[in-house]
N, C-alpha and C positions, 0 to 999 in steps of 0.2 A: 756456695757462690761460684766457685770455679766450674762446677758441673753445669750450672745454669748458663754460664758464658759459652761453654762448649756446645750446648744445645742451640743457643741462638746462632752461633757460627754455622752449625750444621744446617739449620733451617734456611739461612741466607744462601748457602751453597746449593741446597736443593732447589730453591727458587730460581737461582741463576741457571742451573742445569735445565729446569723445565722451560725457562725462557729460550734457551738455545734450541731445545727440541721444537718449540713453537715456531721459531724462525725457520727451522729446517722443514717443518711441515708446510708452512706457507710457501716456501721455495718449491717444494715438490708439487704444490697446487697451481703453479704458474706465476708466482710473484718472487723472482730471484732476488737475493739480497744485493744491496748497493755497494757495500764496502768489503765484503769477504766472500770466500768460496764456501760451497756447501760443506766441504770436509771440515772446515774450521769450526762451524757451528756443531757438527756432529761430534767431533772429538772433544770440543769444549764442554758440550752437554754431558757426555759420558764421564769425563774426568771430574766435572763439578759435582755430579750426583755421587760418584765414588768417594770424593773427598768429604762430601757432606755425611755419607754413611759412616766413614771412618771417624769423623768428629763425633757423630752421634753415638758410636760404640765406645768412644773414649780411647781409641787406639793411637791418637796423635796428641798426647798430653804435652803441656809446656814444662820446661824445667822448673822445679821448685827449689826455693832457697830458704828453708826453715832455719831457725837458730841451731847452730851446731851444738850437739851435746857436749858437755864438759867432761864427761867420763863415761866409761862403759864400752861395750863392743861397738856401738854406733857412733863413737866419737869421730871417726875419720870417714864416714860414709855419707855421701850427699845424693839424694834421689836424682836420677838422670832422666831426661826427656828426649824428644826427637825434634830439635829446633830447626834443622835444615828442611826435613821433610814437611814439617808443620808450616814453615814459611812458604815453601813451594805450593802446598795445598791451598794456602790463603791467597797467593798471588795469582794462580790460574783462574779462579772464578772472578777475581777483580778485573783481569784483562778481558775475560769473556764479557763481563758486564759493560766495559768500555766499548767493545766492538758492537754489542747490541744497541747501545745508545747511539753510537755513530751511525749505524745502519738505519735506526728509526728516524733520525733527523736528516738522513741523506747526505752526510759528510763524505766527501770523496777526496782521494789524493789528487794533486794537480796532474792534469793530462789524462786522468782515467775517464773512460767512456761510461756514461750512465747505462745501467742495465735496462733493457727493453722489456716492458710489461706485456705479457701475452694476453690478448683479449679473450675472455671466457664467455661473454654474453652471446647467446645464440642469435642468429639473424631472425628478424621478424618474419613470421610465416606469411604467406600470401593471403590476402583477405578472402574469407569464405563467403559465398553467397548464402543469404538466409534460407533456412529450410522452409519448405512450404508448410503452412499450417494445416493440420488435419481437418477435413471437413466433416460435419455431422451427417450421419446417415438418417434417411427419412424414417426408417424403422426404429431408430433409437430415440425417437421423440418422447419426452416424459409424458406420463398420463395425468399428472396433476400439476396445477399451477405452481405450488410451492416446490415440487421436486425439481423443476427447471432451474430455479434460483440457486438451490443448494448445489446442483451439479455445475452450474456456471461459475460459482464463486471459487477463486483459486485458493489452495491451501497456503498457510503462511510460509512453510519451508519449501514450497514448490518453485522450481527454477523455470526460467522462460524457455529453455531448450527442451523441456519435457512437460509440456502442458497437456491436460486432458482434452478430448474433443470438445469443441464449443457447442453450446446450444444453438438452436436455429435463430439467426439474427432477426430482430424485429425492427422495422422502420417505424419510429415513433416521433413525429414532428412536434407534438405538443406534450403528450402524456407518456409516462414511462411504460416499459414493458417488462415488469419484474418477474413474471412467471410464465410457464409454458402451457401449452394447450391440452385440454382433455382429449380423449379419443374422439375421432371424427365420427359423430353420429348425428342423425337427424332428430332435432328437438327431443333430447333425452328427458325422461320424466324425472321429477324431483325426488331424490331418495329420502329415506327417513332421516338420515344424517348426511351432511354435505360430503360429497366424494372428494373434493379438492384438498381439504386440510390433511396434513399428515398426523399431527397430534393436536387434540382439542385443548383449548385453554379455558379453564373454569372462570366463570364470571367473578367469583370471589377473589381471584388472583389478579384481576385487571386493575383494580385501584392501587396506585402506588402507595408505599408506606410513607413516603415523604414527597411533597410536590417537587416537580422538576425545577432546576435552578439554572441561572445563567452565569457565565463567567466572562469577564472583560479583561483579557490579558493585554499587556503592553504590546503594541505592534512590533513583531519581530522583523529582522532584516528580510528583504525580499528573497524568495527561494532561488537558489542557484540554478540557472538554466543550463541544460545540457548543450554540448557543442553541436549536436545534431538532433533537432527535435524529431520525435517519432510519434506515430499514432498509438492508439490503444493496443494493449497486448491481449485483451480479451473482449468479450461481447459488449457492445454499446447498448445500454438499456434506457437511455434518456437523451433527448435532443430538445433544445430550446433555441428559438430564433430571436435575435435582438429586435428592438422596436423599429430600427431603421432598415432592417432586412439585410444587413451586410455581414453579420457575424452569427455563428452557431456555437452553442456551448453544449458539451457532451459529458455524460457520466457513464462509467463502465464498471464491470465486475472486477477490473484490475485496480479499483479504488481511486482512480485518477479523475480529475476534472480538467478538461481541455477546452481551449478557445480556438475557433477556426475562422478563416477568412473565406467567405463564400465565393466572391468574385475571383480571388487569387487562387482558390482551391489549395490552400496551404494551412498548416498549423501555425497559429500566432504564438501561443505560449501555453505552458502548463499552469493552471490556476491553483493547484494544490492537491492534496491527497487525504482521503479519509482512512480511519483505522479499519473500517470494514468496507463492504461493497458500497460504492457510491450509487445512490438511487435517484436523486433529483438535483437539478441545477437550474436556477431561475434568475433572469435579469431583473434587477430592481427598477422601479419607475424612474429613479434619478439618473439612470444610464451610467453611473459610476461604480456601482457595487453589485454584487451577486450574492445569492443565498443558496447554499448547497446542503444536502442532507444525505445520510447513509445508514447502513445497518449498525454502525457504532452508536446510534442514538444521539448524535450531535447535529445541530443545525449551525452552520458556520457562515458568518457574514464576511465576505472577502472584498478586497479592492480589485476592481476589474483591470486596472492598469498593470498590476504586478502580482496579484494573488495574495497580498498581505492580509493576514487575519485581523479583523477589526473587533469581532465579538463571537463568542461561542455560547450557544444555547444547548444545555444538556437535558435530555428527557428523563434521566434518572431511571426509576423502576418501570417506566412505561415501555421500555424496550426499543428495538430498532425502528427506524422511520421508513415506512413503505411508500408514503405519498406526502407531498408538500405543495401547498398553494399559497399565493400572496394576494391580498386584496388589491384592487386597481389603484388605490391611493398609496399603497406601500406601507400602511400603518399596522396591518394585522397579517398574521400567517396562521394557517391551520395545518397541522400535521396528523397523519394517520399512522398508527403503530402496529407492530406484529402482535401485540397483546390485545388488540381490539380497542385500545384507548384512542381518543381524539383530544388533542391539546391545542388550545388557542393561545397565541403569543402576541404580546404587545411589542412590536419591533422598535417603536420609538423609545419606550422606557426600558427595553431589554428585560421584560418581566413576563410571567405567566398569568394569563387572565383566567382560564378555566381548564380543568382536566375532566374530560367527559368519558368515563369508562362504559360506553353504551353497547359496543358490539361484542358478540360472543366469539367471533373469529377475527383473523387478521384483516385490517383495513386495506382494501385494494383500490379505492378511488376516493378523491376529495375534489370538491368544487366550491368556490365562493361566489355568492351572488354579486352582480355589478355594484350594488349599493353598499357591499361590505357588511351586511347585517345578518346574513344567513349562510349556512354551509350545508352541502349535500355530501354524505359519505356512503360508501358501499363496502361490503365485505365479501370474502371469498365464498360465503354461503348464499349469496344473492340478495341479502337483506340490504335495504336502503333506509337511511335515516336523514331527517331534515332537522337542523339545529338553529336556534337563535344564539349566535355566537357573542352577542352583546350581553345577554343575561345568563348564558350558559345553560339554557333549557332545551330539552328535546321537544320538537313540535310534532313529529310524526315518525312512525316506523312501519314499514311494509315490505312484503316480499316482492321484489321487483323482477328477479330473474330466477330461473331454475338452477343456475350455477353462478359463479363469481361475477360481480359487477365491476366493470373497468371503464376508465376513460370518461368520467362524468364531466359535463360542461353545462353551464347555465346559458340560456338565451338572453338576448339584450334586455327583454322586458322584465327579467327577474322572476317571472311566474311559471316558466317552463324550463325543463332541463332534459338532456339527452344522456343515455347511458348505454354502453356496450357490455357484452357479457361472454361468459363461457358457454352459454347455450346457443352461440353464434348469431344472436339477434341484437338489433339496436332499437331502443324504444324512446319515444318522445313522451314526456310526462307533464301533466298539468299539476303544478304544485299547490294549487288552491283546492282541487278536488282529489288529488293523489290518484288519478286515473290515467291509464295509458291512452294517449291521443293517436299515436301513429307508430307503426312498426316498419323497420327497414330490414328486409331479408335478402340474403344472397351469399353471405359469407359461409364458408364450410369449415371454419376454424374459429378459435377464440378471438373476439374483437377486443384489442387491448388499448387502443388510443383513438380519440376523436378530436376533431378540430372544426370550428365554424368559420365560414368566410366573413369578411368584414361587414357585408350587408346582411348576413344571417340567412341567406337564401340557399346556401350550399353547405353540405356537411361532408367532411373527409373522414375516412376510417381506415385503419390498418389492422390486419389480422394474421394469425399464424397459418392461414391457408396460403400465404405467400402473395397476397394481393393487397393493393390499396385502392379504395373505391370512393367515388364522389356521388353524393345523393342529392336529389331535389327535396328541400325541406317542406315544400308545400304539398307535394304529391307522394313522397316516399319512394319515388322511382329512382333507379340507378342511372346516372348520367355517364359515367366512365368507369372503366376498370383497368388498373395498371398491374401488370404481373412483375413481381420482383424476380430478377434472374437468379439462377443458382450462383453461389459464390465462386464456383469454378469457371463459370461462363463469363466472357468478356462482352457479350452482346448487350445493348442498351435495353431498358424496360420497354415493353410494348403496351399499347393502350387499345382498348376496344370500346367503341361508342355504340 
């Protein structure tokens, strides 16, 4: 029992000594004590630790008073201790503890000046101007459509200050530009196998094990807006204009969806972020919500006012979403996936209508007819397919282009459609006979996006040759050509008529 008491006293003294050394270390770091000098804590720490070691070794025992023997040689002998040295060893740590507590709570003697604390935080450095973003070289353009996307997508651990060179930016007013151009050649012949895909996807692997599902999470709190809104950090692959023509929504390889004011030339807000590359962003007909999609395989219904997530559609085993279109009434959506699957969604019920695993290669274009009953899809091997999206049946499949088909749009009559391609041509199709009606030629790079004027008499196209062109739909002749300036240049685009 006595030995245990000695050990407890030794432990208490060691703790007091360590506390004294801690106060001394803090004082040497720029925080001087408020009630005592440095020497006091140093001496108290050394003596407290020494006393603790003495108690631990049993060299300061207390005087014992056992019953005196009644006879024998030990009858007159009583064990002796070190009472004075023991009391001094006990009193010193106690005083040191009182000084530590007084210093901790800032008790000072009357008239004593408080100790001044030394500022140790360094001054804020001068703001640095952002480093100029490296520009892509013309000779470094990828040779396949899929290679461009993979190079443009940022790695998860990649920092903004060390980003790889960006792919050539594509101006896409309506349709996305997810991939890069093939080598500039004149009307290349169709190879035995498509040159664009990097890895083929077997047809047997296209059908998902389970149908895609939808998730309706409770609306979270609006995303926190940054103090200073910034533009995209990587290439923009999609642009959509609102019905009133006042706003633009953009999707980027940095996974962000952003809303812009056209007249004010400013960023309004960030609408949200996908887990993978953001591919599409569409305004819903109600003018209050938007639908976005990305490589993460999710279609997200968001509130336009603050980006709040209202519903999430997950494509499951169908893979990442490359193309997304909405019917004019906003009731249906059709998504094309990198596995070749085509999925029809009922937006009102939040359910899947059909999963159509028809393409052998990644889907590169989707268009919905004005009446919302048919869809035209194209893949990176140039194959085109026409679907009845109400019944989920394939109506026709044909080879429309020598290379990937992009930017498909229906004409107002619903019986004709236009497609661009990696063979640099634009074709007008009769969907009743499935024959080519007219060809628009002039681009020297992959045609990625198409848009029709409201009256249907003019066609706009953008290409990786760095030009945007306007065509006469009746004659197929070129009306105007706009050259996109180099990103290093500050000169405005030029037009040739």
